[in-house]
C-alpha angles and dihedrals in degrees: 000000000000139000121241118215119218087254090060095254115141117223123187113256116248112281093020116132110256102175123044114240091250090065090057093050091048092051089049090050092050090048091049093051092047093051094044090048094051102033095118091050091049091051092048089054089063103032103034124203096260097074119095110257091015095145094057090045093049091049091049091046092050090054093049089049088053090055090048094049090055086067093063098079095044090047091051094051091046092053094048090051092047092048090049091051092046090051090054089050092247106130100152096077096060089042090057096044 
């Protein structure tokens, strides 16, 4: 169902799916690649090079960022599934999981 504006433009109704699920997974994949590729630079932003033992801290931080980035894809799939269930008025399954 959609709403038609007086100019004839069709807008999606509230709650209507605008992006296909594949787009969400693609965006999550791009984000994951970007974070994995720049994890050392991200760590340097927070730690800096002037601190003593900065190299070891940056290396450990980059490893932890890699672990965190692995969560992006599973979180995207979970959000797609939860949104689909919410759209079909089934909110008990996400509540129990």
